[in-house]
KOLDOBA-101131 format. One record per atom (N, C-alpha, C): x, y, z. Coordinates in steps of 0.1 Angstrom, whole numbers, plus 2048, in hexadecimal, padded with zeros to 3 digits. Example, Ala and Ser with C-alpha at 12.3 -4.5 7.8 and 13.67 -1.06 7.14 Angstrom:
2
8847C784E87B7D384E8847DF84E8807EA8478897F584788180084F
***
This chain:
208
44DCBCDB7449CCADB743CCCCDBF43DCD6DC8431CD9DD0428CE2DC741BCDEDC4413CE5DBB40FCF3DC0410CF5DCD40CD02DD3417D0CDD4423D07DD842FD10DD9438D10DCE437D06DC4440D05DB944ED02DBD450CFDDCA45DCF9DCF45FCEADCE46BCE5DCC46DCD7DCC469CD1DD9463CC5DD9460CBEDE546DCB8DEB46ECB9DF8479CB3DFF476CA4E02481C9BE0047FC8DE0347AC8BE12470C82E1346AC80E21475C7AE2A476C7FE3647FC7AE40479C6CE45481C62E4747CC55E4A483C4FE5647CC46E5C481C3EE68484C30E63490C2BE65495C1EE60491C13E6A48BC09E65488BFDE6D494BF3E6C498BF1E5F4A4BE9E5C4A9BEDE4F4B3BE7E4A4B9BECE3D4AFBEBE324ACBF7E2C4A2BF7E21494BF8E25491BF8E32483BF8E36481C05E3F479C0EE3A477C1BE41469C20E42466C29E4B459C2FE4D45BC3EE4D453C45E45453C54E4544EC59E52455C63E57451C6AE63445C73E6143EC76E6C433C80E6C427C7BE64426C6EE6341AC67E5C416C5BE6540AC57E65405C4CE6C407C3FE6540CC35E6C40FC28E66407C1DE6D403C12E663FBC07E6C404BFBE6D404BF5E7940BBE8E7B401BDEE7F401BD2E773F7BC8E7A3FEBBAE7A3F6BB0E7C3FCBA2E7D3FFB9EE8B402B92E8E404B8DE9B410B92EA241AB97E9A426B9DEA0427BACE9F41BBB2E9F41BBC1E9D422BC8EA9421BC3EB5427BC9EC1436BC8EBF43BBBCEBB44ABBBEB944FBC4EAF447BC6EA444BBD0E9A44CBDEE9F442BE2EA7442BEFEAE44EBF1EB6452BE7EBE45EBE7EC646BBE8EBE46BBE1EB3477BE2EAA478BF0EA446DBF6EA046DC03E9B472C0DEA646DC0BEB2470C14EBD47FC13EC1485C07EBF492C05EC349DC0DEBB498C12EB04A2C19EA84A5C28EAD49FC2BEB84A2C38EBE4A2C37ECD4A6C41ED44A6C42EE349BC4AEE8491C4EEDF487C57EE347CC51EEC475C58EF446AC53EFC45FC4EEF3457C45EF844CC3FEF143FC40EF9435C45EF3427C44EFA41FC39EF341BC2FEFC414C24EF7406C24EFC3FCC26EF33EEC27EF73E8C1AEF53E3C14F003DDC06F003D0C06F073C6C00F013B8C00F073B9BFAF153B1C00F1E3B1BFBF2C3ABBEDF2D3A3BE9F2439CBDCF253A4BD1F1F3B0BD4F193B8BC9F133C0BC2F1F3BEBB5F213C5BAFF2C3D4BACF293D8BACF1D3E6BA8F1A3EFBB4F193F8BB5F23402BC0F2440FBBCF1E417BC6F1A425BC3F1642DBBEF21434BB3F1F43CBADF2944ABB4F2944EBBAF3445BBC1F35466BB8F31466BABF34471BA2F30472BA0F21466BA2F1A466BA1F0C46ABAEF06466BB9F0C469BC6F07478BC9F0747FBC5F1248DBC8F14496BC2F09491BB8F03498BB2EF749ABBDEEC490BC6EEB491BD0EE1495BDEEE6491BE2EF2494BEFEF7492BF0F06496BFBF0C494BFDF1A485C00F1D47EBF7F24470BF9F2746DC06F2E477C0CF34475C19F3B473C25F31475C22F24472C2DF1A463C2EF1845BC24F1C44DC23F18444C29F2343CC32F1F431C37F28424C31F2341CC2AF2B410C25F27404C2EF2B3FBC2FF213EEC36F243E3C2CF213D9C2BF2A3CFC20F293C1C26F293BCC2BF1D3AFC31F1C3A4C26F20399C2BF2638EC22F2A384C21F1F384C2AF1537AC2AF0A381C29EFD37BC22EF4381C20EE7383C2DEDF37AC36EE137BC43ED9387C4CEDE38CC48EEA397C50EF03A5C4CEEB3A5C40EE53B2C3BEE03B8C44ED63B1C47ECB3B6C50EC03B6C5EEC53ADC62ECE3AEC70ED33BBC72EDB3BFC68EE33CBC6AEEA3D7C6BEE13D7C62ED63E2C62ECD3E2C70EC53D7C75EC13D7C81EBA3DCC8DEC23D7C8EECE3DBC99ED73EAC98EDA3F0C8CEDC3FEC8AEDF406C8EED2402C8AEC7409C8EEBA409C9DEB83FDCA3EBB3FCCB1EB9405CBAEC2407CB4ECE40FCBBED841ECBCED4422CB2ECC430CB2EC743ACAFED2437CA7EDC440CA5EE7445C97EE843FC8DEE0444C7FEE0447C7BED2453C76ECF456C73EC144FC66EBC44CC5DEC5446C50EC143AC4DEC942FC4CEC2422C49EC941CC3CEC3419C33ECC413C26EC8405C25ECD3FBC21EC53EDC20ECA3E8C12EC53E3C0AECF3DDBFDECC3CEBFFECA3C9BFAEBE3BBBFCEBB3B4BEFEBA3A7BEEEBD3A0BE2EBC39CBDFEAE39BBEAEA5398BE8E9739EBF3E8F3A0BF2E823A7BFCE7A39FC09E7A3A5C14E7D39EC21E7C39AC25E6E390C2DE6D38AC32E61393C3DE5B38FC42E4F397C4CE48399C59E4F38EC5FE5438EC6CE5B398C6CE67397C63E703A0C63E7B3AFC62E773B1C5AE6D3BFC59E683C4C66E623BCC6DE5B3C0C7AE553C3C84E613BBC83E6B3BDC8CE773CBC88E7E3CEC7CE7E3DBC78E833E7C7DE7B3E5C7CE6E3F0C81E653F2C90E683E7C98E683E8CA6E6A3EECA9E783EACA2E823EFCA4E903FECA1E91402C96E8A410C93E8A419C9EE83414CA3E7841BCAEE7141BCBBE79410CBEE80410CCAE88419CC9E94418CBDE9A421CBBEA6430CBBEA3433CB5E97441CB5E93446CC3E9143ECCCE8B442CDAE89443CE1E96439CDFE9F439CE5EAC444CE1EB5447CD4EB6451CCFEBF45FCCEEB8460CD1EAB46DCD0EA4472CC2EA646ACB8EA446ECAAEA5468CA2E9A46DC96E98468C8DE8E45FC84E96452C82E91448C7AE98444C6EE90443C63E9743FC56E91433C50E98427C51E9241BC4BE98418C3DE93417C33E9C415C26E98408C21E9D3FFC1CE943F2C16E983F3C07E973F0C00EA23F1BF1EA33E2BECEA13E0BE5E973D2BE0E943D2BD0E933C7BCAE963C7BBBE963C6BB5E883C9BA8E873C7BA1E7A3D0BA7E6F3C9BAAE643D0BAFE583CFBBEE573CABC5E623C9BD3E623BEBD8E583C0BE4E533B7BEAE493B3BF8E4B3BBBFFE533B9C0DE563B9C15E483B0C1EE473AFC26E3A3B8C32E3B3BFC35E303C7C41E2F3D4C41E363D9C36E3B3E5C36E423F1C37E383FCC3CE3D408C3DE3440DC30E2F40FC27E39413C19E3640CC0FE3F40BC03E3A406BF8E42410BECE42413BE7E4E41DBDCE4F417BD1E56419BC5E52415BB8E58421BB0E5C422BACE6942DBA4E6D428B97E7442EB8CE7142AB7FE77437B77E7A437B6FE84443B67E88446B5CE7E453B5AE7B457B4FE73464B49E7A463B47E8746EB42E8F472B34E8C47FB31E8D484B24E8B48CB21E98491B14E99498B10EA54A5B19EA64A6B20EB14B2B28EB34B2B35EAC4A8B39EA44A8B45E9C49AB4CE9E49BB59EA048FB61EA048DB68E93482B64E8C480B6AE7F471B6EE7E46FB78E76461B7DE73460B80E64454B7FE5F451B83E5144BB91E52451B9BE4D44CBA8E4D447BACE3F43BBB0E3E435BB4E31431BC2E31435BCAE27430BD7E24424BD5E1B418BD6E2140CBD3E19406BE0E13409BEBE17404BF7E1140EC03E14411C0BE0A419C17E0C415C21E01415C2DE04411C38DFA41CC39DF0429C37DF4434C3ADEB43DC2EDE8438C21DEB440C15DE9437C0ADE643CC00DDE434BF4DDB433BEADE742ABE0DE642ABD5DF0438BCEDF043CBC9DFB449BC2DFC449BBAE09452BB0E09454BA8E15462BA5E18465BA3E25473BA0E2A473B96E3547DB8EE35480B85E40488B8DE4A482B8FE56488B98E6048DB90E6C498B93E7249DB8DE7E4A1B98E884A5B94E944A9B9EE9E4B7B99EA34C1BA0EA04CFB9DEA34D6BA9EA84DDBA8EB34E6BB3EB94DDBBFEBB4D1BBDEC04C8BC8EC44C4BD1EB94C2BCBEAD4BDBD2EA24B7BC8E974ADBCDE904A7BC5E864B0BC2E7A4B0BB6E754B9BB2E6A4B1BACE5F4B4BAFE524ADBAAE474B5B9EE424AEB92E404B5B86E3B4B1B83E2D4B9B7DE254B6B7AE174ADB6FE144A6B6AE1E49DB5FE1C492B63E1348DB5AE0A483B5EE01476B61E07470B6DE05463B71E0A459B6FDFF44CB6DE03442B6BDF9440B77DF043CB74DE4438B7FDDA42AB84DDE429B90DE341CB95DE8412B97DDC417B9DDD140FB9FDC5401BA3DC83F8B9CDC23EAB9FDC23E3B9CDCF3EAB95DD83E4B92DE53E1B9EDED3E7BAADEA3E5BB6DF13DDBBFDE93D1BC2DED3C8BCBDE53CCBDADE83CCBE2DDD3CFBF0DDF3C3BF7DE53C5C01DED3BAC09DF33B5C13DE9
***
């Protein structure tokens, strides 16, 4: 129930990564861990929408088109390369607010603070209403992440074996769901969940 309008709240519209793994639209999400770029590409592969990828100009490592094509058509991605750190989130916020790109990825050198994240949430909601589209903002942060106020935080790391591509995907924070982990693979151009035993996250993940 909405306390202001007294109307029932509508279930949040979500973007599916794989069976049982979803992201709410119009809210900012954090992807961290060594396989965060692969996770962003898996998420983006679930639609045919254009992608704006904001990447610091001083980062030497670019996405390899031969690696990207495994997940999606590299031609869908438009890169923006800000020369100043403060312009990364500014570019993301302005793009979200315009409501013209459904999926926006921003690579950050460190986890953003609470105020910028709140601005991204508001910009995504305004842009979705203006453009009549569903928007998914993804923040890529190093290490274990730690952005304040994000809707969800996901950590992905490789667990490959001979002849098999596998990752351990962990949902480390979510406003509306508990911590969880999945063994993830990539088969037939989509993410697949496998029944391999994932670690019990339990108290290893501190609540914000």
